[in-house]
C-alpha distance (Angstrom), angle and dihedral (degrees) to the residues before:
residue distance angle dihedral
M1 . . .
K2 3.72 . .
S3 3.82 117.3 .
G4 3.83 127.5 -140.6
R5 3.74 139.5 179.1
N6 3.75 126.7 -119.4
L7 3.78 125.6 -146.5
A8 3.83 91.9 -88.1
G9 3.78 91.3 55.4
V10 3.83 96.6 -110.7
H11 3.74 115.9 143.3
V12 3.89 113.7 -123.0
T13 3.74 133.2 167.6
A14 3.84 120.1 -97.0
G15 3.83 90.5 -116.6
A16 3.75 90.1 53.0
A17 3.77 90.7 48.1
D18 3.84 92.0 51.1
S19 3.73 89.8 49.3
S20 3.77 90.8 49.6
L21 3.78 91.3 49.1
A22 3.77 92.1 49.4
A23 3.77 92.0 48.2
R24 3.78 89.6 49.2
E25 3.79 92.0 49.5
L26 3.73 91.9 47.8
S27 3.71 92.4 47.3
F28 3.82 89.8 50.7
L29 3.77 93.0 51.2
V30 3.81 91.9 48.8
R31 3.89 90.5 49.6
L32 3.81 90.2 46.6
A33 3.89 92.3 49.9
Q34 3.87 91.3 46.3
A35 3.81 92.5 46.4
A36 3.80 91.0 47.9
A37 3.73 91.2 51.2
S38 3.83 90.6 55.4
T39 3.76 98.5 41.7
P40 3.78 110.6 83.1
R41 3.83 98.7 175.9
P42 3.84 115.5 84.2
D43 3.81 94.7 -146.7
E44 3.83 91.0 52.8
L45 3.78 89.5 47.0
L46 3.80 92.8 55.3
E47 3.82 91.6 47.3
L48 3.81 88.5 51.8
I49 3.81 93.0 49.6
I50 3.89 94.9 52.2
R51 3.77 94.0 40.5
E52 3.90 93.9 50.7
T53 3.85 90.0 42.5
T54 3.79 92.8 51.9
S55 3.76 90.8 50.8
A56 3.74 96.4 42.2
I57 3.84 96.9 49.0
G58 3.76 94.7 38.8
T59 3.81 99.1 -124.0
D60 3.81 134.6 135.6
V61 3.79 97.6 -122.7
C62 3.73 140.8 17.8
S63 3.80 123.6 -168.1
L64 3.80 132.5 -172.7
Y65 3.82 123.4 -150.7
L66 3.83 116.7 -172.0
L67 3.80 123.9 -162.5
T68 3.82 116.6 -112.5
D69 3.84 111.5 178.5
R70 3.83 102.1 -50.8
D71 3.76 99.2 -23.0
L72 3.81 133.5 80.2
L73 3.84 111.4 -133.2
L74 3.80 122.0 -156.3
T75 3.78 97.7 -119.7
A76 3.83 103.7 169.3
T77 3.88 139.0 1.6
N78 3.73 136.5 165.0
G79 3.82 100.7 -164.0
L80 3.79 108.3 31.6
N81 3.78 126.1 71.1
E82 3.79 102.3 -61.5
N83 3.84 89.3 -159.8
M84 3.72 87.0 72.8
V85 3.83 93.6 59.0
G86 3.81 110.6 120.4
K87 3.86 90.4 13.6
V88 3.81 105.1 69.7
T89 3.79 115.7 81.0
M90 3.82 131.7 178.9
K91 3.73 121.4 -162.9
V92 3.83 115.8 -129.5
G93 3.83 104.5 -89.8
E94 3.83 93.2 23.3
G95 3.88 118.0 117.3
I96 3.74 124.2 -22.0
T97 3.74 92.4 -56.7
G98 3.86 92.3 51.0
W99 3.82 92.0 45.4
V100 3.83 91.6 52.6
A101 3.89 89.1 48.5
E102 3.82 91.5 49.7
S103 3.81 98.5 42.7
R104 3.81 94.1 36.0
K105 3.87 86.6 -139.4
P106 3.87 130.6 121.5
A107 3.70 118.4 -108.3
V108 3.89 129.8 -152.6
V109 3.78 117.3 -165.7
P110 3.82 115.3 -178.9
D111 3.88 91.2 -175.0
V112 3.76 118.2 21.4
S113 3.76 90.6 -167.2
R114 3.82 89.6 68.3
E115 3.78 96.1 42.5
P116 3.91 114.8 103.4
H117 3.73 91.8 -155.3
W118 3.80 92.3 56.7
K119 3.83 115.1 115.6
W120 3.77 118.3 -168.0
V121 3.85 113.8 -146.2
P122 3.79 116.4 -156.0
G123 3.82 114.3 -122.1
L124 3.74 95.0 16.3
D125 3.87 92.4 103.0
E126 3.86 96.1 -132.7
D127 3.86 98.1 137.8
R128 3.87 93.4 97.4
F129 3.80 94.8 56.2
H130 3.74 121.9 88.4
S131 3.78 111.7 168.9
M132 3.80 126.9 48.4
A133 3.73 141.1 -178.4
S134 3.80 122.2 -167.3
V135 3.87 132.4 -175.0
P136 3.78 131.8 -178.7
I137 3.76 118.2 -115.1
E138 3.83 108.0 -137.9
S139 3.74 137.7 178.7
G140 3.76 107.6 -163.6
P141 3.76 106.2 -57.1
R142 3.80 93.2 -20.9
L143 3.82 120.8 96.3
V144 3.81 111.8 -134.0
G145 3.75 101.4 177.6
V146 3.82 145.5 -70.8
L147 3.85 129.9 -77.3
N148 3.87 115.8 -148.5
V149 3.78 130.1 -170.7
Q150 3.86 122.4 -173.3
S151 3.81 136.3 -175.5
T152 3.78 132.8 -159.1
E153 3.79 91.3 -140.9
R154 3.72 123.4 61.5
R155 3.77 108.8 -93.4
E156 3.81 134.5 179.5
F157 3.81 104.7 -141.8
N158 3.76 107.9 -152.2
S159 3.79 132.6 -154.4
G160 3.77 90.3 -92.5
D161 3.83 89.6 57.9
I162 3.82 91.1 49.2
D163 3.83 92.1 47.4
F164 3.78 88.9 50.5
L165 3.84 90.3 49.0
R166 3.74 91.0 47.8
A167 3.85 91.7 51.1
I168 3.79 87.9 50.2
A169 3.84 91.2 47.6
G170 3.79 89.9 51.0
Q171 3.81 90.6 50.0
V172 3.77 89.3 46.0
A173 3.90 92.1 50.8
G174 3.85 89.8 53.1
I175 3.82 92.6 46.5
L176 3.83 92.1 48.1
E177 3.77 92.1 46.1
R178 3.77 91.3 51.5
S179 3.79 90.5 44.8
E180 3.82 90.5 49.2
L181 3.80 90.7 46.9
Q182 3.75 91.2 49.2
R183 3.79 90.7 47.6
R184 3.81 92.8 50.6
T185 3.78 90.1 46.9
E186 3.78 91.0 51.3
V187 3.87 91.6 47.3
Q188 3.85 89.2 48.5
L189 3.86 90.6 48.1
A190 3.77 90.1 48.2
E191 3.79 91.8 49.5
I192 3.83 91.5 47.1
R193 3.83 90.2 48.4
L194 3.81 90.8 46.2
S195 3.80 91.6 48.1
H196 3.80 91.7 46.9
D197 3.83 92.7 50.6
I198 3.77 92.7 47.9
H199 3.79 92.1 44.9
E200 3.78 91.9 47.1
R201 3.82 92.1 49.0
F202 3.81 93.4 50.0
T203 3.83 93.7 43.3
K204 3.83 89.5 53.1
L205 3.82 89.5 51.5
S206 3.82 91.6 50.7
L207 3.85 94.5 44.6
D208 3.84 90.2 48.2
G209 3.74 89.7 53.0
A210 3.87 91.9 -122.2
G211 3.82 91.2 159.6
L212 3.82 134.7 -136.1
Q213 3.85 95.8 -63.3
S214 3.77 94.0 56.7
I215 3.75 91.9 46.6
L216 3.80 92.3 51.4
E217 3.80 88.8 48.9
V218 3.86 90.9 56.3
I219 3.76 90.9 45.9
G220 3.76 90.6 52.3
S221 3.82 93.0 49.0
L222 3.83 92.8 48.9
A223 3.84 92.7 44.4
G224 3.77 93.0 44.7
A225 3.83 95.0 -123.9
R226 3.79 144.4 67.8
A227 3.85 117.7 -68.1
A228 3.85 129.3 -157.2
L229 3.72 137.8 178.1
Y230 3.85 121.8 -127.9
S231 3.73 134.8 -173.7
V232 3.80 120.7 -109.9
D233 3.78 90.6 -96.8
G234 3.82 92.2 51.1
Y235 3.72 106.9 -99.4
R236 3.76 119.2 131.4
V237 3.72 114.4 -108.2
R238 3.78 109.7 -111.2
G239 3.73 119.0 -121.5
V240 3.83 93.9 25.8
G241 3.81 110.6 102.8
E242 3.74 130.9 -20.0
S243 3.76 128.4 -74.0
S244 3.85 89.0 -131.5
D245 3.78 93.3 62.7
G246 3.81 92.1 90.0
M247 3.80 97.1 -113.3
P248 3.83 112.9 129.6
Q249 3.81 120.8 -109.9
R250 3.75 92.0 -131.0
I251 3.79 135.5 22.9
H252 3.76 132.6 -169.0
V253 3.83 109.4 -110.8
P254 3.83 111.5 -136.4
P255 3.86 112.7 -131.3
T256 3.79 90.1 -127.8
L257 3.85 90.0 69.3
A258 3.81 88.8 67.0
Q259 3.82 89.0 69.5
T260 3.79 113.4 96.3
T261 3.86 90.8 -132.5
A262 3.81 93.7 53.9
R263 3.74 118.6 122.7
E264 3.81 128.1 172.8
V265 3.82 120.0 -14.5
R266 3.75 125.4 -169.3
I267 3.83 116.5 -135.2
T268 3.77 140.2 162.1
A269 3.73 120.8 -121.2
G270 3.83 143.4 149.1
R271 3.85 133.8 47.3
P272 2.88 111.8 -50.8
P273 3.84 92.1 27.6
K274 3.74 114.5 -108.5
P275 3.75 132.5 177.5
L276 3.85 119.2 -104.6
D277 3.75 134.0 -176.4
V278 3.81 108.3 -137.1
V279 3.85 121.4 -163.8
P280 3.81 125.4 -174.7
V281 3.75 115.6 -117.7
R282 3.87 103.9 -144.1
A283 3.77 137.7 178.5
G284 3.88 100.3 -162.8
A285 3.68 107.1 -51.0
E286 3.79 96.8 -21.4
M287 3.78 118.7 95.4
L288 3.87 111.4 -138.0
G289 3.78 99.5 178.4
L290 3.78 147.3 -42.4
L291 3.83 128.3 -91.0
A292 3.75 112.5 -149.4
V293 3.78 122.6 -170.0
G294 3.80 124.6 -172.2
I295 3.81 122.2 -127.3
D296 3.83 112.0 -132.6
E297 3.83 122.4 -164.8
E298 3.82 90.9 -104.7
A299 3.85 93.5 46.9
V300 3.83 115.5 105.4
D301 3.82 129.9 -171.9
D302 3.79 92.3 -106.9
E303 3.77 128.4 152.7
G304 3.78 92.5 -100.4
R305 3.82 93.9 57.8
L306 3.82 91.7 46.2
R307 3.80 91.1 50.5
A308 3.79 92.4 46.3
L309 3.86 89.6 54.1
E310 3.78 93.0 45.6
H311 3.79 97.6 44.9
G312 3.81 92.5 36.1
S313 3.82 93.0 56.3
T314 3.84 90.5 48.8
V315 3.80 92.4 52.0
L316 3.74 91.9 45.5
A317 3.83 89.6 51.8
L318 3.87 87.7 52.8
E319 3.81 92.7 47.0
L320 3.86 92.5 47.1
S321 3.79 90.4 46.9
K322 3.79 90.8 51.3
E323 3.82 91.3 48.2
R324 3.78 92.0 47.8
A325 3.84 91.8 46.7
A326 3.84 90.6 47.7
A327 3.82 93.2 47.8
E328 3.77 90.3 48.6
V329 3.80 91.8 50.3
E330 3.84 90.6 45.4
R331 3.89 91.0 47.4
R332 3.81 91.1 49.2
L333 3.75 93.1 46.0
R334 3.81 91.5 47.7
G335 3.77 89.3 49.8
D336 3.85 92.9 47.1
L337 3.78 88.7 52.4
V338 3.68 94.3 49.5
E339 3.77 91.8 45.8
E340 3.80 89.3 50.9
V341 3.80 90.1 56.1
L342 3.76 93.9 45.1
A343 3.83 91.0 46.5
G344 3.77 89.9 67.0
G345 3.81 130.5 -155.2
L346 3.78 91.8 112.0
E347 3.80 128.7 128.0
S348 3.78 112.6 -119.6
D349 3.85 93.8 -108.5
E350 3.81 91.1 49.0
A351 3.77 91.9 50.7
E352 3.77 89.0 50.5
R353 3.83 91.9 50.5
I354 3.85 91.5 52.1
A355 3.80 90.2 47.1
R356 3.87 90.1 55.0
Q357 3.83 89.5 48.1
A358 3.77 90.9 52.5
E359 3.91 90.8 47.7
R360 3.87 90.8 55.3
L361 3.82 86.0 57.1
G362 3.77 91.2 52.5
H363 3.80 102.1 -96.3
R364 3.86 112.2 108.6
L365 3.76 114.9 -163.4
P366 3.85 111.0 -146.7
Q367 3.78 118.1 -122.0
R368 3.81 92.4 -138.9
A369 3.78 116.3 32.2
W370 3.80 145.7 137.4
V371 3.85 117.7 -122.4
V372 3.75 112.8 -133.1
V373 3.80 120.6 -171.9
L374 3.79 125.8 -163.6
E375 3.79 112.8 -162.4
A376 3.79 134.7 170.6
D377 3.79 112.5 -114.0
D378 3.80 93.5 -137.3
D379 3.81 98.8 40.7
K380 3.75 116.8 38.8
T381 3.84 95.0 176.6
E382 3.88 93.2 83.2
A383 3.71 124.1 57.2
A384 3.78 142.4 158.6
V385 3.83 115.9 -135.3
F386 3.80 120.7 -156.0
L387 3.83 125.4 -167.3
V388 3.81 106.4 -153.5
P389 3.85 111.3 -165.6
D390 3.82 114.6 -136.7
E391 3.87 87.5 -121.3
L392 3.83 86.7 67.6
A393 3.81 96.1 42.1
A394 3.76 116.9 17.7
D395 3.78 98.8 -177.1
L396 3.85 140.1 24.4
S397 3.84 94.7 -98.6
A398 3.81 90.7 57.6
V399 3.77 91.3 48.1
E400 3.80 91.1 49.0
K401 3.85 91.1 52.6
L402 3.78 89.6 50.3
A403 3.81 90.7 48.2
A404 3.77 89.6 49.8
Q405 3.85 88.7 54.9
V406 3.77 91.5 48.5
L407 3.88 91.8 50.6
A408 3.81 91.4 48.0
A409 3.86 91.6 51.2
A410 3.77 91.1 48.0
A411 3.83 96.7 46.1
P412 3.83 97.5 83.9
V413 3.75 91.4 51.3
M414 3.84 92.5 51.0
K415 3.76 95.7 51.2
P416 3.04 131.3 159.7
G417 3.83 83.3 25.5
S418 3.76 127.2 50.9
G419 3.75 139.3 -134.4
S420 3.82 140.4 -146.4
V421 3.72 134.3 -151.6
G422 3.84 126.4 -136.7
I423 3.84 125.2 -161.6
G424 3.69 126.3 -158.6
N425 3.77 126.3 -155.7
L426 3.77 120.7 -84.4
A427 3.89 112.0 -75.2
N428 3.79 111.9 -139.5
G429 3.85 94.5 -158.6
V430 3.81 142.1 4.2
S431 3.77 90.9 -88.9
E432 3.83 89.9 59.3
L433 3.76 94.3 54.2
A434 3.78 90.5 87.5
R435 3.84 91.4 56.3
S436 3.78 92.0 49.5
H437 3.79 89.4 48.7
V438 3.76 91.8 53.7
E439 3.84 91.1 47.4
A440 3.78 91.7 52.3
R441 3.82 92.0 53.3
Q442 3.85 91.6 45.1
A443 3.78 89.4 53.0
L444 3.81 89.0 53.5
R445 3.89 93.8 45.8
L446 3.85 94.1 50.6
T447 3.78 93.4 44.2
R448 3.87 91.3 53.0
R449 3.72 93.0 46.8
A450 3.76 88.5 53.5
G451 3.83 87.4 54.3
G452 3.75 98.4 -100.2
R453 3.87 118.6 147.1
G454 3.79 130.7 170.7
R455 3.75 92.9 18.8
V456 3.74 142.5 131.3
A457 3.93 108.6 -125.9
S458 3.78 125.5 -178.7
Y459 3.83 123.7 -160.9
R460 3.83 89.0 -129.0
S461 3.83 90.2 56.7
L462 3.79 90.2 62.3
G463 3.86 88.7 74.5
A464 3.76 116.9 -178.9
F465 3.76 90.6 -5.7
R466 3.79 88.5 76.1
L467 3.79 86.4 79.1
L468 3.72 89.1 69.3
L469 3.83 88.1 67.5
E470 3.79 89.3 58.1
V471 3.72 93.0 60.5
Q472 3.76 105.4 104.3
S473 3.82 98.5 -165.1
P474 3.87 115.7 67.6
D475 3.89 86.9 -169.2
A476 3.84 90.2 62.0
L477 3.75 89.2 53.1
R478 3.83 92.3 47.7
R479 3.83 91.0 52.1
F480 3.84 90.3 49.2
V481 3.84 91.6 51.0
D482 3.75 91.9 45.3
E483 3.84 92.8 51.3
L484 3.79 91.9 55.3
L485 3.75 105.3 28.9
G486 3.82 104.6 20.8
P487 3.79 96.2 103.6
L488 3.86 90.5 50.0
L489 3.81 92.7 47.5
R490 3.83 89.0 51.6
Y491 3.74 93.1 43.4
A492 3.93 89.3 52.5
Q493 3.84 88.7 59.0
S494 3.78 94.0 59.1
R495 3.81 107.3 25.4
D496 3.78 135.6 56.6
T497 3.81 99.7 -141.5
P498 3.93 105.2 103.4
L499 3.77 97.3 -134.1
L500 3.85 92.6 152.8
E501 3.79 92.2 52.0
T502 3.84 88.9 47.6
L503 3.79 90.5 54.2
E504 3.85 90.4 50.6
A505 3.77 90.5 49.7
L506 3.79 92.0 52.1
S507 3.79 91.8 49.8
A508 3.79 92.3 49.2
A509 3.85 89.3 48.5
R510 3.78 90.8 52.0
W511 3.80 89.2 -110.8
V512 3.79 95.4 -62.3
R513 3.87 102.5 143.5
R514 3.78 98.6 -156.1
A515 3.81 92.8 49.3
A516 3.82 89.6 49.8
S517 3.81 89.8 48.0
R518 3.76 91.7 53.9
N519 3.82 91.4 47.7
L520 3.77 90.3 51.5
G521 3.86 94.2 42.1
I522 3.91 93.8 -125.1
H523 3.75 135.2 123.4
I524 3.84 119.8 -94.6
N525 3.80 88.1 -117.3
S526 3.78 90.7 56.7
M527 3.82 87.6 50.6
T528 3.84 91.1 51.7
Y529 3.84 90.4 50.7
R530 3.80 91.7 49.8
V531 3.81 93.4 48.8
E532 3.77 89.3 51.6
R533 3.80 90.6 51.2
I534 3.79 92.3 48.2
E535 3.87 92.1 50.7
A536 3.79 90.4 47.5
L537 3.80 95.1 51.8
T538 3.84 97.7 41.0
D539 3.88 98.1 32.9
L540 3.83 84.8 -132.6
K541 3.81 127.4 137.0
L542 3.84 108.0 -136.7
D543 3.81 92.1 -163.1
D544 3.84 91.3 63.6
P545 3.91 109.8 99.6
E546 3.81 93.4 -144.7
T547 3.81 90.2 50.0
R548 3.78 90.4 51.0
V549 3.87 92.3 52.4
A550 3.84 92.1 47.0
I551 3.80 91.5 48.5
S552 3.80 92.7 49.9
I553 3.79 92.1 48.9
A554 3.84 90.0 48.5
L555 3.85 91.3 49.8
R556 3.85 89.4 52.5
A557 3.79 92.7 44.8
R558 3.80 88.8 50.5
A559 3.82 90.7 54.6
M560 3.77 89.7 46.6
L561 3.82 93.5 52.8
G562 3.79 93.3 41.4
M563 3.74 93.7 -123.5
């Protein structure tokens, strides 16, 4: 048995010394684990580690370097210049510490002045230390950092010292891993709690119907700056916020925001230019608007700001979708109510009730108005109906001018087709709007059957021919047309001379033969021949005033019936 001497000078056997050392190391590791379990703060935990390690290994200083990206950062020390903590870095492979990190092997240096790997760091106060031992701190395959001990006196660190340091390093790795795990868990819990609080606050605003302005105010308070809502083309939404709040009236929309995966984008806008964070407000793939938040000097890109932008844009999307849906329902309901009045078949009091309901939805039906209908000549299924109050157009001529302006404005949209406008008589109450609406459409129908396109036609301008519309039996009209014009209709099927067209030209020219000849582009003698042929076929005298009236009515009825 070999003998040895302890610090008190008492002789003990080598086996007893080894047992005592093992017991001391075990006791240290137990104390370290217990202290780590009861020390919640990371900085206190690191101070505990280096303090206990210095005492246990019997050195003058202990230092801890932790790996950050590719650098080793001096994180804690109890013998070097503590002002350098958090400032001194060693690259992996640089100096003794870097070499240990790179090789993942312990290093024992009896005299650092003779060690080629040694790197002196100004201001770290390492000149007085001679010997050094260094071990890597590992967690499985991952390098956590490096643990160094140094002594002012020359010291030969033996394998037992290295094993003890490696045991400490293993314990330190576990402690740091648990500490990091706890830190990450606490950060995640804080983020979840923050996200929940923000979401709950916004949801309450939306459920309470607080409106866009209140939501923007909360976003601004959470983000630490002003918030404003913009349209998808960059114009500030009117009625939301004040122009004096410093937010620009228009912003340039970066093309990247059009991408469905786009989140916040930082831009510069306004006068003077100021930075803004712009976030798309989306409902699915559709962009409804843009949320812009200013960046004050005190504002930082913290988690709270990012969560406020994220949740704020979501709630704004919900609010805009609600407003759009409500507006669409309201618009359709207003349209349905107006259509119900125009459709007719209502008693006077029922029409008034529906008019009051439409007014509550923001659509006031005038008591006295002209009904004007714009309709495509080629497609009569779609039309625009205008109610023109008599305060705006007191007489028919004023309404016809307004209708002509409407037709001119709509003409470019209808190309290559055309459209026409029909005007009903003045309605002297809500219950008469349906009658005026029918009249406007009848004016359009008769004008088209007479060959008119791209015109303004009023029911009043139909004159006596309006009476044709009152005839309930189409068969009676057909018989009337056939009695007067039947021979000409049958003649037109077998002959080339346009006698029927000649008769229409005479009626349009008020039976003046020369005027009708000019309109047809024929000689007066040809006109005389045709008149004689018409009289011979129909047994009618075209110079008779009553005959002329009957023929004109028959011609209009034929156009009405599409014969």
